[in-house]
C-alpha positions as CSV (number, residue, x, y, z in Angstrom):
1,M,79.7,-1.4,-132.0
2,K,79.8,1.5,-134.5
3,N,79.2,0.7,-138.2
4,S,82.6,0.8,-140.0
5,L,81.0,2.2,-143.1
6,R,81.4,6.0,-143.6
7,I,78.4,7.6,-145.2
8,A,78.6,11.0,-146.9
9,Y,75.6,13.3,-146.9
10,L,74.6,16.9,-147.7
11,G,75.5,18.7,-144.4
12,P,76.0,20.3,-142.1
13,P,74.3,18.2,-139.3
14,G,70.5,18.7,-139.2
15,T,69.6,18.2,-142.8
16,F,66.9,15.8,-144.1
17,S,69.8,14.1,-146.0
18,Q,71.3,13.2,-142.6
19,E,67.9,11.8,-141.6
20,A,67.7,9.8,-144.8
21,A,71.2,8.4,-144.2
22,I,70.3,7.3,-140.7
23,R,67.1,5.7,-142.0
24,Q,69.1,3.7,-144.5
25,F,72.2,2.8,-142.4
26,G,71.1,3.1,-138.8
27,D,72.0,5.7,-136.2
28,E,75.4,4.1,-135.3
29,C,76.9,4.6,-138.8
30,E,79.8,7.0,-139.2
31,L,78.6,10.1,-141.0
32,L,80.6,12.5,-143.1
33,D,78.9,15.8,-143.7
34,C,79.7,17.5,-147.0
35,R,79.3,21.2,-148.0
36,G,77.4,20.3,-151.3
37,I,75.9,17.6,-153.4
38,D,79.0,17.6,-155.6
39,A,81.1,16.9,-152.6
40,V,79.0,13.9,-151.6
41,F,79.5,12.4,-155.1
42,A,83.3,13.1,-154.9
43,A,83.6,11.4,-151.5
44,V,82.0,8.2,-152.9
45,E,84.0,8.3,-156.1
46,S,87.3,8.7,-154.2
47,G,86.5,6.0,-151.6
48,E,86.6,8.5,-148.7
49,A,83.0,7.3,-148.0
50,A,81.6,3.9,-148.8
51,H,78.2,5.4,-149.6
52,G,76.5,8.8,-150.1
53,V,73.0,10.1,-149.6
54,V,71.6,13.0,-151.7
55,P,68.2,14.4,-152.5
56,I,67.0,13.6,-156.0
57,E,63.4,14.8,-156.2
58,N,60.7,16.4,-154.1
59,S,56.9,15.8,-154.4
60,T,56.2,19.5,-154.4
61,E,59.1,21.0,-156.4
62,G,60.3,18.2,-158.5
63,A,63.8,17.2,-159.5
64,V,67.0,18.4,-157.7
65,N,69.0,19.7,-160.6
66,N,72.4,19.5,-158.9
67,T,71.9,15.8,-158.2
68,Q,70.8,15.2,-161.8
69,D,73.9,17.0,-163.2
70,C,76.2,14.9,-161.0
71,L,74.4,11.7,-162.1
72,I,75.2,12.6,-165.7
73,D,78.9,12.9,-165.1
74,S,79.6,10.5,-162.2
75,P,80.4,6.8,-162.4
76,V,78.8,6.0,-159.0
77,Q,75.6,3.9,-158.9
78,I,72.3,4.4,-157.2
79,I,72.0,1.4,-154.9
80,G,69.0,2.4,-152.8
81,E,66.4,5.1,-152.1
82,Q,64.8,6.6,-149.0
83,V,61.5,8.5,-149.2
84,V,61.4,10.9,-146.2
85,P,58.3,12.9,-145.1
86,I,59.3,16.6,-145.0
87,E,57.9,18.8,-142.3
88,H,59.2,22.3,-142.3
89,H,59.3,24.7,-139.3
90,L,60.2,28.3,-139.0
91,L,63.0,28.2,-136.4
92,A,64.9,30.9,-134.4
93,R,66.9,31.3,-131.3
94,D,65.1,31.1,-127.9
95,G,63.5,34.5,-127.1
96,A,63.2,35.7,-130.7
97,A,59.8,36.8,-132.0
98,S,58.5,37.0,-135.5
99,A,58.8,40.8,-135.4
100,D,62.5,40.5,-134.7
101,I,63.4,38.5,-137.8
102,A,65.4,40.4,-140.4
103,F,65.7,37.5,-142.9
104,I,64.7,33.9,-143.4
105,A,67.4,31.4,-144.5
106,S,67.0,27.9,-146.1
107,H,67.8,25.7,-149.1
108,P,66.1,27.0,-152.3
109,Q,63.9,23.9,-152.5
110,S,62.8,24.4,-148.8
111,L,61.9,28.0,-149.5
112,A,59.9,27.0,-152.6
113,Q,58.1,24.3,-150.6
114,C,56.9,27.0,-148.2
115,R,56.2,29.7,-150.7
116,K,52.5,30.2,-150.0
117,W,53.0,30.3,-146.2
118,L,55.8,32.9,-146.5
119,L,53.7,35.1,-148.8
120,A,50.7,34.9,-146.4
121,H,52.6,35.4,-143.1
122,M,55.9,37.1,-143.7
123,P,55.7,38.7,-147.2
124,D,58.2,41.5,-146.5
125,V,60.9,39.5,-144.9
126,P,63.9,38.9,-147.2
127,L,64.8,35.3,-148.1
128,R,68.4,34.0,-148.1
129,E,69.4,30.8,-149.9
130,C,71.8,28.4,-148.2
131,A,73.4,25.2,-149.4
132,S,71.2,23.2,-147.0
133,N,68.6,23.7,-144.4
134,G,71.1,22.5,-141.8
135,Q,73.4,25.4,-142.8
136,A,70.4,27.7,-142.5
137,A,69.7,26.4,-138.9
138,K,73.3,27.0,-138.0
139,V,72.9,30.6,-139.3
140,A,69.8,31.1,-137.1
141,A,71.6,29.7,-134.1
142,E,74.4,32.2,-134.5
143,D,72.3,35.3,-135.5
144,A,69.4,36.5,-133.4
145,S,67.9,38.4,-136.3
146,A,67.7,35.3,-138.5
147,A,65.1,32.5,-138.8
148,A,65.6,29.2,-140.6
149,I,63.2,26.9,-142.4
150,A,64.3,23.4,-141.4
151,G,63.1,20.2,-139.7
152,N,63.0,18.7,-136.3
153,M,66.5,17.3,-136.4
154,A,67.9,20.8,-137.0
155,R,65.7,22.2,-134.2
156,R,67.2,19.7,-131.8
157,I,70.8,19.9,-132.9
158,Y,71.0,23.8,-132.9
159,H,68.7,24.3,-129.9
160,L,66.2,26.4,-131.8
161,R,62.5,26.9,-131.1
162,A,59.7,27.0,-133.6
163,L,58.0,30.4,-134.4
164,A,55.6,28.4,-136.6
165,E,55.3,24.7,-137.2
166,S,54.4,22.6,-140.3
167,I,54.6,25.6,-142.7
168,Q,55.1,23.5,-145.9
169,D,52.5,24.2,-148.5
170,Q,51.7,20.5,-149.2
171,L,50.8,18.3,-146.2
172,R,52.1,15.2,-147.9
173,N,55.4,16.8,-148.8
174,R,58.1,14.1,-149.4
175,T,61.6,14.0,-150.7
176,R,63.2,11.0,-152.3
177,F,66.9,10.5,-151.5
178,A,69.3,8.5,-153.7
179,V,71.7,6.2,-151.9
180,L,75.0,6.1,-153.8
181,G,77.7,3.4,-154.0
182,Q,80.4,2.1,-156.3
183,Q,78.9,-1.4,-156.7
184,Q,75.5,-2.2,-158.1
185,A,72.8,-3.6,-155.8
186,A,71.7,-7.3,-156.2
187,P,68.0,-8.0,-157.1
188,S,65.7,-7.9,-154.1
189,G,62.5,-9.0,-155.8
190,R,60.9,-5.5,-155.7
191,D,63.3,-3.2,-157.6
192,K,63.4,0.0,-159.6
193,T,65.9,0.9,-162.3
194,S,67.0,4.5,-163.1
195,I,68.5,5.3,-166.5
196,L,69.6,8.3,-168.7
197,V,68.6,8.2,-172.3
198,Y,70.3,10.4,-174.9
199,A,67.6,10.7,-177.7
200,E,68.0,11.6,-181.3
201,N,67.1,15.3,-182.1
202,R,64.4,14.6,-184.7
203,P,60.6,14.2,-184.7
204,G,59.2,11.1,-182.9
205,A,62.2,10.6,-180.8
206,L,60.3,10.4,-177.5
207,F,57.7,8.0,-179.0
208,R,60.5,5.7,-180.1
209,V,62.0,5.8,-176.6
210,L,58.6,5.0,-175.0
211,E,57.5,2.3,-177.4
212,P,59.7,-0.5,-176.0
213,F,58.2,0.1,-172.5
214,E,54.7,-0.3,-173.9
215,K,55.6,-3.4,-176.0
216,L,57.3,-5.1,-173.0
217,Q,54.6,-3.9,-170.5
218,I,57.2,-2.3,-168.2
219,S,55.8,0.4,-165.9
220,L,57.4,3.8,-165.9
221,S,57.3,5.7,-162.6
222,R,59.3,8.8,-163.7
223,L,60.1,10.6,-167.0
224,E,61.8,13.9,-167.1
225,S,63.8,15.7,-169.7
226,R,66.9,18.0,-169.3
227,P,68.7,19.9,-172.0
228,S,72.0,18.3,-173.0
229,R,75.1,20.3,-172.1
230,D,76.9,18.8,-175.2
231,E,74.6,19.7,-178.0
232,K,72.3,22.8,-178.4
233,W,68.6,21.9,-178.1
234,E,69.2,18.1,-177.6
235,Y,67.7,16.5,-174.5
236,I,68.5,13.8,-172.0
237,F,65.6,11.8,-170.5
238,F,65.8,10.7,-166.8
239,M,63.6,7.6,-166.5
240,D,62.7,5.3,-163.5
241,F,60.8,2.0,-164.1
242,E,59.9,-1.2,-162.4
243,G,62.4,-4.1,-162.5
244,H,66.1,-4.9,-162.1
245,R,68.7,-4.6,-164.8
246,L,69.6,-8.3,-164.5
247,E,66.0,-9.5,-165.2
248,S,65.6,-10.9,-168.8
249,K,62.8,-8.5,-169.6
250,I,64.9,-5.5,-168.6
251,E,67.9,-6.8,-170.6
252,E,65.6,-7.0,-173.6
253,L,64.4,-3.4,-173.0
254,F,68.0,-2.2,-173.1
255,R,68.5,-4.1,-176.4
256,R,65.5,-2.3,-177.9
257,L,66.5,1.1,-176.5
258,G,69.9,0.6,-178.1
259,D,68.3,0.4,-181.5
260,C,66.4,3.7,-181.1
261,T,68.5,6.0,-179.0
262,D,72.0,7.6,-179.2
263,A,73.0,6.2,-175.8
264,V,71.7,4.8,-172.5
265,K,73.4,5.1,-169.2
266,V,72.2,2.9,-166.3
267,L,72.3,4.8,-163.1
268,G,71.4,1.8,-161.0
269,S,68.9,-0.9,-160.0
270,Y,67.9,-0.9,-156.4
271,P,65.1,-1.9,-153.9
272,V,62.0,0.3,-153.9
273,D,61.3,2.3,-150.7
274,A,57.5,2.0,-150.2
């Protein structure tokens, strides 16, 4: 019986976001492919989809800025994560040769993750950015002069063949995907919490933010800053750390952060994907 939950993901079919959605919800779930990350958030916010799956960071290229921007503004929660190994191939229509390729299409992050290979093997071929590597594979399937950087799912869906395999610069390339929902996840016993911290724009602000973590012996797994869009030269800190928001130690952390920051937004507490 098909899962009645509709899951929005960054489409079209063939993206690593689709693979992450299937890993999280099973291959019988109803999938809704969206044209962009903003559209995934909108589908969850409106109730058109019960959950959404979006890339949040890559082990080679770091944070996905569009996802971070949406997390700042959206009321949806992160309720889970999927860490997916990323293996990129150079894909083209059957019969095409490397010499026939007029341009290579892919998502900007995918192009960046294969930067060294592209410079070494196809330095003069123009690169074209797409909203997703699934869209790039679709372009390659329709245009014999195009090649796409994408994964095995896209290769199968669009009936492409690999001109070169495993062209990512880092062998242990991985992308972490956030699973979105409107309700917070219950404690699992092995959880992570993600927050946004709006810090004061004065000397020592970061030290004051980090001090409660040291005092309470809470392990940080991620710390990243982004400029605030509200005030010039003020910053927002994205932070991931061990524990669930309902644990007493994490509740105490939030009390202490409230004394030394302008604001804290909890993005979600959710089970860790090993």
